C-alpha positions as CSV (number, residue, x, y, z in Angstrom):
1,X,7.4,-6.8,20.1
2,X,5.5,-9.0,22.4
3,X,3.1,-7.8,25.0
4,X,5.1,-10.0,27.5
5,X,8.2,-7.9,26.5
6,X,8.2,-4.2,26.5
7,X,11.9,-4.1,26.4
8,X,13.3,-5.7,23.2
9,X,16.6,-6.7,25.0
10,X,14.8,-8.4,27.7
11,X,13.0,-10.4,25.0
12,X,16.3,-11.5,23.5
13,X,17.6,-12.6,26.9
14,X,14.6,-14.6,27.9
15,X,13.3,-15.9,24.5
16,X,15.1,-19.2,24.7
17,X,13.6,-20.1,27.9
18,X,10.0,-19.3,26.9
19,X,8.0,-22.4,26.3
20,X,4.4,-21.4,26.3
21,X,2.7,-19.5,23.2
22,X,2.8,-15.8,23.8
23,X,0.2,-13.4,22.8
24,X,1.8,-10.8,20.5
25,X,0.8,-7.5,19.1
26,X,3.8,-7.4,16.8
27,X,1.9,-8.0,13.6
28,X,-0.7,-5.4,14.6
29,X,1.7,-2.7,15.8
30,X,4.7,-3.1,13.5
31,X,5.6,0.4,12.6
32,X,6.3,-0.5,9.0
33,X,6.2,-3.2,6.3
34,X,6.3,-3.7,2.6
35,X,5.0,-6.8,0.9
36,X,3.7,-8.4,-2.4
37,X,1.7,-11.4,-3.1
38,X,-1.0,-13.2,-5.1
39,X,-4.7,-13.2,-4.0
40,X,-7.0,-15.8,-5.2
41,X,-10.8,-15.2,-5.2
42,X,-13.8,-17.3,-6.1
43,X,-16.2,-15.7,-8.6
44,X,-19.7,-16.0,-7.2
45,X,-21.5,-14.8,-10.3
46,X,-23.1,-17.1,-12.9
47,X,-20.2,-17.1,-15.3
48,X,-17.9,-19.9,-16.7
49,X,-14.8,-18.8,-14.8
50,X,-14.6,-19.9,-11.2
51,X,-11.7,-17.9,-9.8
52,X,-9.6,-14.9,-10.4
53,X,-6.0,-13.9,-9.5
54,X,-4.6,-10.6,-8.3
55,X,-1.1,-9.3,-7.7
56,X,-1.1,-7.0,-4.7
57,X,1.6,-4.7,-3.5
58,X,0.9,-3.8,0.2
59,X,2.3,-1.2,2.5
60,X,2.2,-1.1,6.3
61,X,2.8,2.1,8.3
62,X,1.7,3.1,11.8
63,X,2.1,6.8,12.8
64,X,0.9,9.2,15.3
65,X,-1.7,10.6,12.9
66,X,-2.9,7.5,11.0
67,X,-2.1,4.1,9.6
68,X,-1.9,2.0,6.5
69,X,-2.3,-1.7,6.8
70,X,-2.5,-3.4,3.4
71,X,-5.7,-2.6,1.7
72,X,-7.0,-0.3,4.3
73,X,-6.0,3.0,5.9
74,X,-7.1,5.6,8.3
75,X,-6.5,9.0,9.8
76,X,-7.0,9.4,13.6
77,X,-9.7,11.8,14.4
78,X,-9.4,10.9,18.2
79,X,-7.6,8.2,20.0
80,X,-6.1,6.9,23.3
81,X,-4.5,3.6,24.2
82,X,-7.7,1.6,23.8
83,X,-10.1,3.5,21.5
84,X,-9.7,5.1,18.1
85,X,-12.2,7.1,16.0
86,X,-10.8,7.2,12.3
87,X,-11.6,8.7,8.8
88,X,-11.3,5.3,7.2
89,X,-10.9,3.7,3.7
90,X,-10.6,0.2,2.6
91,X,-10.5,-1.6,-0.6
92,X,-13.6,-3.6,-1.7
93,X,-13.0,-6.6,-4.2
94,X,-15.6,-7.5,-6.8
95,X,-14.5,-10.8,-8.2
96,X,-15.5,-11.1,-11.8
97,X,-13.6,-12.7,-14.7
98,X,-10.2,-11.1,-15.5
99,X,-11.2,-10.1,-19.0
100,X,-14.2,-8.0,-17.7
101,X,-12.3,-6.1,-14.9
102,X,-10.7,-3.4,-16.9
103,X,-14.1,-2.4,-18.4
104,X,-16.1,-2.8,-15.1
105,X,-13.6,-1.3,-12.6
106,X,-16.3,-2.0,-10.0
107,X,-13.8,-2.6,-7.1
108,X,-12.5,0.4,-5.4
109,X,-11.5,2.1,-2.1
110,X,-14.7,3.0,-0.2
111,X,-14.6,5.8,2.5
112,X,-16.3,6.4,5.9
113,X,-15.8,6.4,9.6
114,X,-14.4,3.6,11.7
115,X,-14.3,3.0,15.6
116,X,-11.6,0.6,16.7
117,X,-11.2,-0.9,20.2
118,X,-8.0,-2.7,21.4
119,X,-7.6,-4.8,24.6
120,X,-4.6,-7.0,24.8
121,X,-4.7,-9.6,22.1
122,X,-8.2,-8.6,21.1
123,X,-9.2,-6.2,18.4
124,X,-12.6,-5.0,17.3
125,X,-13.9,-2.4,15.0
126,X,-17.1,-1.2,13.3
127,X,-17.3,1.1,10.3
128,X,-19.8,2.9,8.1
129,X,-18.7,3.0,4.5
130,X,-20.0,4.1,1.1
131,X,-18.8,3.8,-2.5
132,X,-18.4,6.8,-4.7
133,X,-22.2,6.6,-5.7
134,X,-23.3,6.6,-2.0
135,X,-24.2,3.0,-2.0
136,X,-23.8,2.3,1.7
137,X,-22.8,-0.7,3.9
138,X,-21.5,-1.3,7.5
139,X,-19.4,-3.9,8.9
140,X,-18.3,-5.1,12.4
141,X,-15.2,-7.2,12.9
142,X,-13.3,-9.0,15.7
143,X,-9.7,-10.3,15.6
144,X,-7.5,-12.2,18.0
145,X,-3.7,-11.8,17.8
146,X,-1.7,-15.0,18.6
147,X,2.1,-15.4,18.6
148,X,4.4,-18.5,19.1
149,X,8.1,-18.5,18.0
150,X,8.3,-17.3,14.4
151,X,4.5,-17.5,13.9
152,X,1.9,-14.8,14.1
153,X,-1.8,-15.9,13.6
154,X,-4.9,-13.7,13.5
155,X,-8.2,-15.4,13.3
156,X,-11.0,-13.0,12.4
157,X,-14.9,-12.9,12.0
158,X,-16.8,-10.1,10.3
159,X,-20.4,-9.2,9.7
160,X,-21.4,-6.9,6.8
161,X,-24.8,-5.2,6.6
162,X,-25.4,-4.1,3.0
163,X,-28.3,-1.8,1.8
164,X,-30.8,-2.5,-0.9
165,X,-29.0,-0.1,-3.3
166,X,-25.6,-1.7,-2.7
167,X,-26.8,-5.2,-3.5
168,X,-28.9,-4.3,-6.4
169,X,-25.9,-2.8,-8.1
170,X,-23.2,-5.1,-7.2
171,X,-25.1,-8.3,-7.1
172,X,-28.2,-7.7,-9.1
173,X,-25.8,-5.9,-11.6
174,X,-28.5,-3.3,-12.2
175,X,-30.9,-5.7,-13.7
176,X,-32.5,-7.5,-10.7
177,X,-33.9,-6.1,-7.5
178,X,-32.1,-7.3,-4.3
179,X,-32.9,-6.7,-0.8
180,X,-30.2,-5.6,1.7
181,X,-28.9,-8.2,4.1
182,X,-26.3,-9.6,6.3
183,X,-23.1,-11.3,5.0
184,X,-20.8,-13.2,7.1
185,X,-16.9,-13.6,6.6
186,X,-14.4,-15.4,8.7
187,X,-10.8,-16.6,8.1
188,X,-7.3,-16.4,9.3
189,X,-4.2,-14.3,8.5
190,X,-0.7,-15.7,9.1
191,X,2.8,-14.4,9.1
192,X,6.0,-16.6,9.4
193,X,9.4,-15.1,10.2
194,X,11.9,-16.6,7.8
195,X,15.1,-14.6,8.6
196,X,16.1,-11.1,9.6
197,X,13.5,-8.8,8.0
198,X,12.0,-11.5,5.6
199,X,8.5,-12.9,6.3
200,X,6.1,-15.3,4.5
201,X,2.5,-14.1,4.5
202,X,-0.7,-15.9,3.9
203,X,-4.5,-15.6,4.4
204,X,-7.5,-17.9,4.0
205,X,-11.1,-16.7,4.3
206,X,-14.6,-17.7,3.5
207,X,-17.7,-15.5,3.0
208,X,-21.4,-16.5,2.9
209,X,-23.8,-14.3,1.0
210,X,-27.3,-13.6,2.4
211,X,-30.0,-15.7,1.0
212,X,-31.7,-12.9,-0.9
213,X,-28.3,-12.3,-2.8
214,X,-27.7,-16.0,-3.3
215,X,-31.0,-16.6,-5.0
216,X,-30.5,-14.0,-7.7
217,X,-30.2,-15.3,-11.3
218,X,-26.8,-13.6,-11.5
219,X,-25.3,-15.6,-8.7
220,X,-24.5,-19.3,-8.7
221,X,-22.6,-19.7,-5.3
222,X,-23.5,-18.6,-1.8
223,X,-20.1,-19.3,-0.4
224,X,-17.0,-17.3,-1.7
225,X,-13.4,-18.5,-0.7
226,X,-10.4,-16.2,-0.9
227,X,-6.6,-16.9,-0.2
228,X,-3.4,-14.9,-0.4
229,X,0.2,-15.9,-0.4
230,X,3.1,-13.7,-0.6
231,X,6.3,-12.3,1.2
232,X,7.2,-9.1,2.8
233,X,9.8,-7.1,4.8
234,X,9.0,-6.0,8.4
235,X,11.0,-5.1,11.5
236,X,13.2,-7.8,12.7
237,X,11.9,-9.5,15.9
238,X,13.7,-8.3,19.1
239,X,15.7,-5.5,17.4
240,X,15.5,-1.8,18.2
241,X,14.0,0.5,15.5
242,X,17.5,2.1,15.1
243,X,20.6,0.3,15.8
244,X,22.8,2.7,13.8
245,X,24.9,0.0,12.0
246,X,24.4,2.5,9.1
247,X,27.2,5.2,9.6
248,X,25.3,7.7,7.2
249,X,22.2,7.6,9.5
250,X,22.0,9.8,12.6
251,X,19.3,10.6,15.1
252,X,19.3,14.2,13.9
253,X,18.2,13.7,10.3
254,X,15.5,11.1,10.4
255,X,13.1,13.3,8.4
256,X,13.4,14.9,5.0
257,X,11.6,17.3,2.5
258,X,12.2,16.7,-1.2
259,X,11.1,19.0,-4.0
260,X,11.5,17.8,-7.7
261,X,10.6,19.1,-11.0
262,X,10.3,16.7,-13.9
263,X,9.5,16.4,-17.7
264,X,7.3,13.7,-19.2
265,X,8.5,11.2,-21.6
266,X,6.7,8.7,-23.8
267,X,9.7,6.2,-23.3
268,X,9.3,3.1,-21.1
269,X,11.5,2.3,-18.0
270,X,14.0,0.3,-19.9
271,X,14.6,2.9,-22.5
272,X,15.0,5.6,-19.9
273,X,17.5,3.5,-17.9
274,X,19.5,2.8,-21.1
275,X,19.8,6.4,-21.9
276,X,17.3,6.4,-24.8
277,X,14.5,8.5,-23.5
278,X,12.5,10.4,-26.0
279,X,11.2,14.0,-25.3
280,X,7.5,14.6,-25.0
281,X,6.5,16.9,-28.0
282,X,4.1,18.8,-25.7
283,X,6.6,19.4,-23.0
284,X,4.4,18.4,-20.1
285,X,5.9,19.0,-16.7
286,X,5.3,18.4,-13.1
287,X,6.5,19.6,-9.7
288,X,6.4,17.4,-6.6
289,X,6.9,17.8,-2.8
290,X,7.6,14.8,-0.6
291,X,7.9,14.5,3.2
292,X,9.8,11.4,4.6
293,X,10.1,9.9,8.1
294,X,12.7,7.2,8.7
295,X,11.4,3.8,9.7
296,X,14.7,1.9,10.1
297,X,18.4,2.5,9.3
298,X,19.3,-1.1,8.4
299,X,17.7,-3.9,6.4
300,X,19.0,-7.4,6.5
301,X,22.0,-5.8,8.7
302,X,22.9,-3.7,5.5
303,X,23.2,0.0,5.7
304,X,19.9,0.5,3.9
305,X,17.5,3.2,5.3
306,X,13.8,2.9,4.9
307,X,11.4,6.0,4.9
308,X,7.7,6.3,4.8
309,X,7.2,9.1,2.3
310,X,3.8,10.7,1.3
311,X,3.9,13.3,-1.4
312,X,1.8,15.7,-3.5
313,X,2.4,16.4,-7.3
314,X,1.2,19.2,-9.5
315,X,1.0,18.5,-13.1
316,X,1.0,21.8,-15.0
317,X,-1.5,22.5,-17.9
318,X,-0.4,22.4,-21.4
319,X,-2.0,22.5,-24.8
320,X,-3.0,18.8,-24.3
321,X,-4.1,18.7,-20.6
322,X,-5.4,20.8,-17.7
323,X,-3.8,21.2,-14.4
324,X,-3.8,17.9,-12.4
325,X,-3.2,16.9,-9.0
326,X,-1.5,13.7,-7.9
327,X,-1.3,12.1,-4.4
328,X,1.4,9.5,-3.6
329,X,2.1,7.4,-0.5
330,X,5.2,5.1,-0.6
331,X,8.0,3.4,1.3
332,X,11.5,4.3,-0.1
333,X,14.9,2.6,0.5
334,X,18.2,4.4,0.3
335,X,21.7,3.0,0.0
336,X,24.6,5.3,0.7
337,X,28.1,4.9,-0.5
338,X,31.3,6.9,-0.7
339,X,33.3,7.5,-3.8
340,X,34.8,10.8,-3.3
341,X,31.7,12.6,-2.1
342,X,28.7,10.5,-0.7
343,X,26.4,9.0,-3.4
344,X,23.0,7.5,-2.8
345,X,20.7,5.1,-4.7
346,X,17.0,5.0,-3.9
347,X,13.9,3.1,-4.9
348,X,10.4,3.5,-3.7
349,X,7.2,1.3,-3.9
350,X,3.7,2.7,-3.3
351,X,0.4,3.9,-4.6
352,X,-0.4,7.1,-6.8
353,X,-3.9,8.6,-7.4
354,X,-4.5,11.4,-10.0
355,X,-7.4,13.7,-10.1
356,X,-7.5,13.4,-13.9
357,X,-5.4,11.3,-16.4
358,X,-2.3,13.0,-17.6
359,X,-1.8,13.2,-21.4
360,X,1.4,11.1,-21.4
361,X,-0.4,8.4,-19.6
362,X,-3.8,8.6,-21.4
363,X,-2.2,8.5,-24.9
364,X,-0.5,5.2,-24.1
365,X,-3.4,3.6,-22.4
366,X,-5.9,4.8,-25.2
367,X,-3.5,3.3,-27.9
368,X,-3.6,0.0,-26.2
369,X,-7.4,0.0,-25.8
370,X,-7.7,0.1,-22.0
371,X,-10.2,2.0,-19.9
372,X,-7.9,4.3,-17.7
373,X,-7.5,3.8,-13.9
374,X,-6.9,6.9,-11.6
375,X,-5.2,4.5,-9.1
376,X,-1.9,2.9,-10.2
377,X,1.2,1.5,-8.7
378,X,4.0,3.9,-8.0
379,X,7.7,3.5,-8.4
380,X,10.5,6.0,-8.0
381,X,14.2,5.4,-8.9
382,X,16.8,8.0,-7.7
383,X,20.5,8.7,-7.9
384,X,21.8,11.5,-5.6
385,X,25.0,13.2,-4.6
386,X,25.7,15.1,-1.3
387,X,26.1,18.8,-1.9
388,X,28.0,19.4,1.4
389,X,30.7,16.9,0.3
390,X,31.1,18.5,-3.1
391,X,31.5,22.1,-1.9
392,X,33.1,21.1,1.5
393,X,30.4,22.8,3.5
394,X,29.5,21.4,6.9
395,X,26.2,23.3,6.8
396,X,25.2,21.5,3.6
397,X,25.8,18.0,4.8
398,X,22.3,17.1,4.8
399,X,21.4,18.4,1.3
400,X,21.3,16.1,-1.7
401,X,21.0,16.9,-5.4
402,X,19.8,14.1,-7.6
403,X,18.0,12.6,-10.6
404,X,14.8,10.5,-10.3
405,X,12.3,8.8,-12.3
406,X,8.6,9.2,-11.3
407,X,6.7,6.1,-12.6
408,X,3.0,5.1,-12.5
409,X,2.0,1.7,-14.0
410,X,-0.6,-1.2,-13.7
411,X,1.9,-4.0,-13.1
412,X,1.4,-5.5,-16.5
413,X,-2.3,-6.3,-16.2
414,X,-1.7,-8.5,-13.3
415,X,-3.8,-6.4,-10.7
416,X,-7.5,-5.6,-10.8
417,X,-6.8,-2.9,-8.2
418,X,-5.1,-1.0,-11.0
419,X,-7.8,-1.8,-13.6
420,X,-5.9,-4.5,-15.3
421,X,-3.9,-2.0,-17.2
422,X,-0.5,-2.4,-19.0
423,X,1.4,0.8,-19.3
424,X,1.5,3.9,-17.5
425,X,3.7,7.1,-17.4
426,X,7.2,8.3,-16.7
427,X,8.7,11.6,-15.7
428,X,12.4,12.4,-15.5
429,X,13.0,14.7,-12.5
430,X,15.8,16.9,-10.8
431,X,15.5,16.7,-7.1
432,X,16.6,18.5,-4.0
433,X,16.3,16.6,-0.8
434,X,17.0,18.1,2.8
435,X,17.3,15.9,5.9
436,X,16.6,17.4,9.3
């Protein structure tokens, strides 16, 4: 949605006559999005490799209480139309050779506080952050949102102030002393609307390390370039959030609660889907509770509903593991069809974090020689039937009984965000989902 058009139908009517570039907050304030792409980063360290590549799945969600925007997220502690104060996290890349990333796992989500200011096309924020060992840094950043036709462009500039302790660990690698200093980053993010909900995404940026860091024996380049290229699905320009071309979607059931109970299996996804899943000899089990809020009821004009769905999972203790908590955030798509009763297929993509490694996952990762990662990619595949249709009960029309696969993995060593791990874990679950 453009700032020039608060009413989507007005934009549709006038778009053909608009000739001047328009300022847009569409990319910033799209309520949802899901994307994947490849990031290339320069390696500033004194090693033979000059570059490293990462596959990155990305989510976007803007809600009343918080936001997710790619590799950063926040919970609103206070906000109005112009100002925000957020409990904030963002992912910090440490670009080192691919073969060292699993053992190092130096990059991670850092946590802190963020203040954000919005004024028309301008956006500025400042944040105080720390890694898990209280090595702190601060950044301040400014962006400008520009829109013309199918293009959204966002040039940005950022200053990072890093402490001595931070630089000594990440650039002196614990061997050389390093002073704190100021790093400068700048670049541009781009999005091109291809058709319907499909967009191409790109980014190019450059960072300049402070002189005290660039002169360390461990560093051989003061400038570090990064780029990103991918594609994603976002709201279609000029379309209302719900146009109800999906006959199974109504305004009265745009939220859900799902409870599931599942059993671990050492089998991989292909064996499970082909009906050849093995039983876990230790009978490890889990129970999950997910909340969902609908983002759209159509995708590419098809009757496919998308939901933003965070969830919590409890892994029960057994003779080989203690109680473990798992947190999940995802976007899930549902396709409903009628064959007698209504049936529904679902698939979700997101992130999963565990408080400790489950046995079923740890045994596979240890067998392959990986250092484990608590953060992994999350997938969910489900197949459900409507209970109200089966028992011919109007009061049960919003209740679905189903089967799902709860899956965590590292995307075949392709992503350093997940520790360059190949493998993960699978649970087969029985689900009950109620829409309201």
